[in-house]
C-alpha positions as CSV (number, residue, x, y, z in Angstrom):
1,M,47.9,-3.8,-64.2
2,N,47.5,-0.4,-62.6
3,Y,47.9,2.7,-64.8
4,G,46.7,5.1,-62.2
5,F,43.0,5.1,-63.3
6,K,40.1,3.1,-62.2
7,A,39.1,2.6,-65.8
8,V,35.4,2.0,-66.7
9,D,34.8,0.0,-69.9
10,S,31.8,1.5,-71.7
11,D,31.4,-1.4,-74.2
12,G,32.4,-4.9,-73.2
13,H,30.7,-8.0,-74.4
14,V,29.4,-11.3,-73.0
15,S,28.6,-14.5,-74.8
16,E,25.3,-16.3,-74.6
17,A,27.0,-19.6,-75.1
18,L,26.1,-21.1,-71.7
19,I,22.5,-20.0,-71.5
20,N,20.3,-23.2,-71.3
21,W,17.7,-22.0,-73.7
22,E,16.1,-25.4,-73.9
23,K,15.4,-25.3,-70.1
24,E,14.7,-21.6,-69.6
25,L,12.4,-20.8,-72.6
26,P,8.7,-21.5,-72.4
27,E,7.9,-24.9,-73.9
28,R,6.2,-23.4,-77.0
29,Y,9.5,-21.8,-78.0
30,R,11.9,-24.6,-77.4
31,S,11.8,-25.8,-80.9
32,F,14.0,-22.8,-81.8
33,V,16.9,-24.2,-79.8
34,V,19.6,-26.1,-81.8
35,R,22.1,-28.2,-79.9
36,S,25.6,-27.0,-80.8
37,P,28.1,-28.7,-78.5
38,N,31.1,-27.2,-80.3
39,I,30.0,-23.6,-79.8
40,Y,33.0,-21.6,-78.7
41,H,34.8,-24.9,-78.5
42,Q,33.1,-25.5,-75.1
43,R,31.9,-29.0,-74.4
44,D,29.3,-27.7,-71.9
45,A,27.7,-25.2,-74.2
46,K,23.9,-25.4,-73.8
47,G,22.8,-24.8,-77.4
48,R,22.1,-22.0,-79.7
49,L,18.8,-20.1,-80.2
50,V,18.1,-20.0,-83.9
51,T,15.4,-17.9,-85.4
52,G,16.6,-17.7,-89.0
53,Q,17.6,-14.1,-88.2
54,L,20.6,-14.5,-86.0
55,T,22.7,-15.6,-89.0
56,P,24.6,-13.3,-91.3
57,K,23.2,-12.4,-94.7
58,D,24.0,-15.0,-97.3
59,A,25.1,-17.4,-94.6
60,S,24.1,-21.0,-94.3
61,F,24.0,-22.7,-90.9
62,V,23.4,-26.3,-91.9
63,N,25.6,-28.3,-89.7
64,F,26.3,-27.0,-86.2
65,K,29.1,-29.5,-85.5
66,G,31.1,-28.6,-88.6
67,V,29.3,-25.5,-89.8
68,R,29.2,-24.9,-93.5
69,R,29.0,-21.2,-94.1
70,N,28.7,-19.2,-97.3
71,P,31.1,-16.3,-97.2
72,G,28.5,-13.5,-97.4
73,P,29.3,-9.8,-96.8
74,G,28.6,-10.0,-93.1
75,H,30.8,-12.7,-91.6
76,P,32.9,-14.6,-94.2
77,K,34.3,-17.9,-93.0
78,T,37.9,-16.7,-93.7
79,H,37.4,-14.2,-90.9
80,F,37.8,-16.8,-88.2
81,H,41.0,-16.7,-86.1
82,G,40.9,-20.3,-85.2
83,P,39.1,-23.6,-86.0
84,A,35.6,-23.0,-87.5
85,S,33.1,-22.2,-84.9
86,D,29.4,-21.4,-85.5
87,I,29.5,-17.8,-84.3
88,L,32.0,-15.0,-84.2
89,S,31.5,-13.6,-80.8
90,M,35.1,-13.8,-79.6
91,R,38.6,-13.3,-80.8
92,S,40.0,-16.6,-79.6
93,P,38.5,-19.7,-77.9
94,E,40.5,-19.3,-74.7
95,I,38.9,-16.1,-73.6
96,T,36.4,-17.7,-71.2
97,G,35.6,-14.3,-69.5
98,M,32.9,-13.9,-72.0
99,W,30.7,-16.3,-70.0
100,D,32.6,-16.8,-66.8
101,P,32.6,-13.6,-64.6
102,H,35.5,-14.8,-62.4
103,A,37.6,-15.2,-65.5
104,R,36.5,-11.8,-66.7
105,I,37.5,-10.0,-63.6
106,K,41.0,-11.5,-64.0
107,D,41.1,-10.3,-67.6
108,M,39.9,-6.8,-66.5
109,E,42.7,-6.7,-63.8
110,R,45.2,-7.8,-66.4
111,A,44.2,-4.8,-68.6
112,G,43.8,-2.3,-65.8
113,T,40.0,-2.1,-66.0
114,W,38.0,-1.6,-62.8
115,A,34.4,-1.9,-64.1
116,A,32.7,-2.9,-67.3
117,V,29.3,-2.1,-68.9
118,L,28.2,-5.3,-70.7
119,F,26.6,-5.7,-74.1
120,P,25.4,-9.0,-75.6
121,S,27.0,-10.6,-78.7
122,H,24.4,-12.2,-81.0
123,A,21.5,-11.4,-78.7
124,I,21.9,-7.8,-79.9
125,A,19.8,-9.0,-82.9
126,L,16.9,-10.0,-80.7
127,P,14.8,-6.8,-81.4
128,T,14.7,-7.7,-85.1
129,W,13.3,-11.2,-84.9
130,D,10.1,-12.0,-86.7
131,N,8.6,-13.8,-83.8
132,A,7.7,-11.1,-81.2
133,G,6.6,-13.7,-78.6
134,L,9.9,-15.5,-78.8
135,A,11.8,-12.2,-78.5
136,V,9.9,-11.2,-75.4
137,A,10.6,-14.6,-73.8
138,A,14.2,-14.8,-74.9
139,A,14.9,-11.2,-73.6
140,K,13.8,-12.3,-70.1
141,V,16.0,-15.4,-70.3
142,Y,19.0,-13.5,-71.5
143,N,18.6,-10.7,-68.9
144,N,18.1,-13.1,-66.1
145,W,21.3,-14.9,-67.1
146,L,23.2,-11.6,-67.4
147,A,22.1,-10.6,-63.9
148,S,23.5,-13.9,-62.6
149,Y,26.7,-13.2,-64.5
150,C,27.1,-9.8,-62.8
151,K,25.9,-10.9,-59.4
152,P,29.3,-11.9,-57.9
153,Y,30.8,-8.5,-58.7
154,P,27.9,-5.9,-58.3
155,D,30.4,-3.0,-58.1
156,R,32.3,-4.0,-61.2
157,L,30.1,-5.7,-63.7
158,F,27.0,-3.8,-65.0
159,G,24.7,-5.4,-67.5
160,L,22.6,-3.6,-70.1
161,A,19.2,-5.1,-70.8
162,V,18.2,-6.5,-74.2
163,L,14.7,-5.5,-75.1
164,P,12.1,-6.9,-77.5
165,L,11.4,-3.7,-79.6
166,Q,8.9,-5.7,-81.7
167,H,6.5,-5.1,-78.9
168,P,7.3,-1.6,-77.5
169,E,5.0,-2.0,-74.5
170,A,6.7,-5.3,-73.5
171,A,10.1,-3.7,-74.1
172,A,9.2,-0.8,-71.7
173,E,8.0,-3.4,-69.1
174,E,11.2,-5.4,-69.5
175,L,13.3,-2.3,-69.1
176,R,11.4,-1.4,-65.9
177,R,12.0,-5.0,-64.6
178,C,15.7,-5.0,-65.4
179,V,16.3,-1.6,-63.8
180,T,14.1,-2.0,-60.7
181,Q,14.5,-5.7,-60.0
182,L,17.8,-6.8,-61.6
183,G,19.7,-3.6,-60.9
184,F,20.8,-2.9,-64.5
185,P,21.9,0.7,-65.2
186,G,20.1,0.8,-68.6
187,A,19.6,-1.1,-71.8
188,C,21.0,-1.5,-75.2
189,V,19.4,-1.5,-78.7
190,T,20.6,-1.8,-82.2
191,S,21.1,1.3,-84.4
192,N,17.9,0.5,-86.3
193,I,15.1,-2.0,-86.3
194,R,14.7,-3.5,-89.8
195,N,15.7,-0.2,-91.3
196,I,13.3,1.8,-89.1
197,P,15.1,4.6,-87.3
198,L,14.9,4.6,-83.5
199,S,13.2,8.0,-83.6
200,D,10.1,6.4,-85.1
201,P,7.0,7.2,-82.9
202,M,6.4,3.4,-82.5
203,F,9.2,3.4,-80.0
204,D,8.0,6.4,-77.9
205,T,6.5,4.1,-75.3
206,L,10.0,2.7,-74.6
207,W,11.7,6.1,-74.6
208,A,9.1,7.5,-72.3
209,E,9.9,4.7,-69.8
210,A,13.6,5.3,-70.1
211,S,13.0,8.9,-69.5
212,R,10.8,8.2,-66.5
213,L,13.5,5.9,-65.0
214,K,16.2,8.3,-66.0
215,V,18.4,5.5,-67.5
216,P,20.8,5.5,-70.4
217,I,20.3,3.6,-73.7
218,G,23.4,2.2,-75.4
219,I,23.1,2.2,-79.2
220,H,25.2,-0.6,-80.8
221,A,25.3,-1.5,-84.5
222,A,26.2,-4.9,-86.0
223,T,27.5,-6.2,-89.2
224,G,25.9,-8.8,-91.4
225,S,23.0,-9.9,-89.2
226,K,19.6,-10.2,-90.9
227,G,17.2,-7.6,-89.6
228,I,19.9,-5.2,-88.5
229,E,20.3,-3.2,-91.6
230,S,23.8,-1.7,-91.9
231,V,25.1,1.0,-94.2
232,G,27.2,-0.6,-96.9
233,Q,26.1,-4.3,-96.4
234,D,24.1,-4.3,-99.7
235,R,26.8,-2.5,-101.6
236,F,30.0,-4.4,-100.7
237,D,30.8,-8.1,-100.8
238,R,33.8,-8.3,-98.4
239,F,33.9,-8.0,-94.7
240,I,36.6,-5.4,-94.7
241,H,34.2,-3.0,-96.4
242,T,31.0,-3.8,-94.5
243,H,32.6,-3.8,-91.0
244,M,34.6,-0.6,-91.6
245,V,31.6,1.3,-92.9
246,S,28.7,-0.1,-90.9
247,H,29.5,0.7,-87.3
248,S,30.5,4.4,-87.7
249,F,27.9,5.2,-90.3
250,E,25.1,3.5,-88.4
251,Q,26.0,5.7,-85.4
252,I,26.1,8.8,-87.6
253,C,22.5,7.9,-88.6
254,A,21.5,7.2,-85.0
255,V,22.9,10.6,-83.8
256,S,20.8,12.3,-86.5
257,A,17.7,10.4,-85.6
258,F,17.8,11.1,-81.9
259,I,18.7,14.8,-82.2
260,L,17.0,16.0,-85.4
261,D,13.8,14.1,-84.8
262,G,13.5,15.5,-81.3
263,V,13.6,12.3,-79.3
264,L,15.9,13.9,-76.6
265,D,13.6,16.9,-76.3
266,R,10.4,14.8,-76.1
267,F,11.9,12.6,-73.4
268,P,14.2,14.8,-71.3
269,G,15.1,12.1,-68.7
270,M,16.9,9.8,-71.1
271,Q,20.5,9.7,-72.1
272,V,22.0,8.0,-75.1
273,V,25.5,6.4,-75.5
274,F,26.6,5.8,-79.1
275,C,28.9,2.7,-79.0
276,E,31.6,1.0,-81.1
277,G,31.6,3.5,-84.0
278,Q,34.7,5.5,-82.8
279,A,34.5,9.1,-81.8
280,S,36.7,11.0,-84.2
281,W,34.0,11.7,-86.7
282,L,31.7,13.5,-84.2
283,P,32.9,17.1,-84.7
284,W,32.6,16.9,-88.5
285,W,29.1,15.4,-88.3
286,L,27.8,17.9,-85.8
287,Y,29.1,20.7,-88.0
288,R,27.3,19.2,-90.9
289,M,24.1,18.8,-88.9
290,E,24.3,22.4,-87.7
291,E,24.9,23.6,-91.3
292,H,21.8,21.8,-92.5
293,M,19.7,23.0,-89.6
294,E,20.6,26.6,-90.5
295,K,19.3,26.0,-94.1
296,L,16.4,23.6,-93.3
297,R,15.4,24.5,-89.8
298,P,11.7,23.6,-90.2
299,Q,12.7,20.0,-90.8
300,A,14.8,19.8,-87.6
301,Y,12.5,19.0,-84.7
302,C,15.0,19.6,-81.9
303,N,15.1,22.5,-79.5
304,E,18.8,23.3,-79.5
305,E,20.2,25.4,-82.4
306,D,23.6,23.7,-82.0
307,P,23.4,19.9,-82.0
308,A,26.7,19.7,-80.1
309,E,24.8,21.0,-77.1
310,Y,23.3,17.5,-76.6
311,F,26.8,16.2,-76.1
312,R,27.8,19.1,-73.9
313,N,24.9,18.9,-71.5
314,G,25.2,15.2,-70.7
315,R,22.4,13.9,-72.9
316,C,24.7,12.2,-75.4
317,Y,28.0,10.3,-75.1
318,I,30.2,8.5,-77.6
319,T,32.7,5.7,-77.1
320,C,36.2,5.8,-78.5
321,E,38.7,3.0,-79.4
322,S,42.0,2.8,-77.6
323,D,44.0,3.3,-80.8
324,E,42.2,6.3,-82.1
325,P,44.9,9.0,-82.9
326,A,45.3,11.5,-80.1
327,P,45.0,14.5,-82.5
328,L,41.6,13.3,-83.5
329,L,40.4,12.7,-79.9
330,N,41.8,16.1,-78.9
331,A,39.8,17.7,-81.8
332,V,36.7,16.2,-80.2
333,A,37.6,17.9,-76.9
334,E,38.3,21.2,-78.6
335,L,35.3,21.4,-80.9
336,V,32.6,19.5,-78.9
337,G,33.9,19.1,-75.4
338,D,35.9,16.7,-73.3
339,S,33.0,15.4,-71.2
340,C,31.3,13.1,-73.8
341,V,34.1,10.6,-74.9
342,C,34.1,7.2,-73.1
343,Y,36.7,4.4,-73.3
344,A,35.5,1.1,-74.7
345,S,37.3,-2.2,-75.0
346,D,35.0,-4.2,-77.3
347,Y,36.2,-7.2,-75.2
348,A,36.5,-9.9,-76.4
349,H,35.5,-9.5,-80.0
350,W,37.9,-10.1,-82.9
351,D,39.0,-6.4,-83.2
352,T,39.5,-5.5,-79.6
353,S,42.8,-4.0,-78.3
354,W,42.5,-5.9,-75.1
355,P,44.6,-6.5,-73.0
356,R,46.4,-3.2,-74.0
357,D,43.2,-1.1,-74.3
358,V,43.6,0.9,-71.1
359,E,47.4,1.1,-71.5
360,M,47.1,2.7,-74.9
361,I,45.1,5.6,-73.6
362,A,46.7,5.9,-70.2
363,T,50.2,6.1,-71.6
364,N,49.5,8.2,-74.6
365,P,51.8,11.3,-74.2
366,K,49.6,13.4,-76.6
367,L,46.5,13.2,-74.3
368,S,46.4,15.3,-71.1
369,T,46.1,13.6,-67.8
370,A,42.8,15.4,-67.2
371,Y,41.4,14.2,-70.5
372,K,42.6,10.6,-69.8
373,Q,40.7,10.7,-66.5
374,K,37.6,11.8,-68.3
375,I,37.8,9.3,-71.1
376,L,38.7,6.3,-68.8
377,V,36.7,7.1,-65.7
378,D,34.6,10.2,-65.3
379,N,32.7,10.1,-68.6
380,P,31.7,6.4,-68.7
381,T,30.8,6.6,-65.0
382,R,28.5,9.6,-65.7
383,A,27.1,8.2,-69.0
384,F,25.8,5.0,-67.4
385,K,25.3,6.5,-63.9
386,L,27.4,3.9,-62.2
387,P,27.8,3.7,-58.4
388,I,31.6,3.9,-58.6
389,G,33.7,5.9,-56.2
390,G,37.1,6.0,-54.6
391,K,40.4,7.4,-55.7
392,N,40.4,8.2,-59.4
393,G,36.9,6.7,-59.6
394,S,34.5,9.6,-59.0
395,A,32.9,11.4,-61.9
396,A,33.2,15.1,-61.2
397,K,30.5,17.5,-62.6
398,A,31.4,18.4,-66.2
399,K,32.3,22.0,-66.9
400,P,30.7,23.6,-70.0
401,P,33.2,23.2,-72.9
402,A,33.8,25.7,-75.7
403,K,31.4,26.1,-78.5
404,A,31.7,23.7,-81.5
405,R,32.5,26.5,-83.9
406,A,32.5,30.2,-83.9
């Protein structure tokens, strides 16, 4: 479908279902692979990599053919849309574009999407595993597979590297390999690592390499996975609470960490994209940050007096959902600027708006055509520095927007 924009999806997902972990991992790690022929209802699935930390909290994976699961706060079994599968990476079993790039391109064309930036599904938890050696090895396997997935469509599919943050030096090395050898535009990490903020000095080696390479880092939260601590998951016992709270509030915490702890000032070459937490809260939170900076300035280690400047000067971006109300998105443009909000589909997870994701933004009468162009095309292209051009596909240089508040 053509809605007049070469839309760029800032947050689409792939599935690791067809990675042959048993073949690709070094022999000493193959005992972690569990055969799961019913994964995603695909007969040719290669197996699942199980570390004891890929599972939701309070979940019990004891039978991968029938899967008995305790309904913990992360992913209760009643959340499934179809027959019980052993993971929740997709909305329905027929969406094969999660692992088949040719099918994905057809799905993108159906929705009106030209290009997509690709995040993992359960591999997002890799930086939290106990076994650092396994994480280093598995990251290479996943990233190699993702490169092969993107290879048939190098101008449309753009993978983000998964990195083993348990070993920051190895993570920096893997980032360098993925950018310089595999052609990835950047990498993705979770919003925290075992409740350690990403601004902790232990990660400086990685951020220094991202700054040197001048590549963006996509920050993506998760709900209910052990090791990825999420706001609310220890307070609530139903998925409606944990999912609703975790993504947005984890991004709020991540914004605070990167700005107030001075990460963006220490590493001026890096950009950060805050994903899948919606965008509407941003003006309020930046105001609250600025208010606290005025009263507690010695505790804010950033150079800018107004935290919104990091979103105005191209250092920070945020993704929006297609159904976010136009008045709220317009408030972001008015109070922060219109050059930081990026369209994201969340394809093909359970709560995606696909295949109407582009349509919902492109046909929204309460958003200006210029703002739609920025949300759908210019901002995501600039955020991930994608080599995309052509009609309605070039990211023009952003004009400085108005101040966040008088």
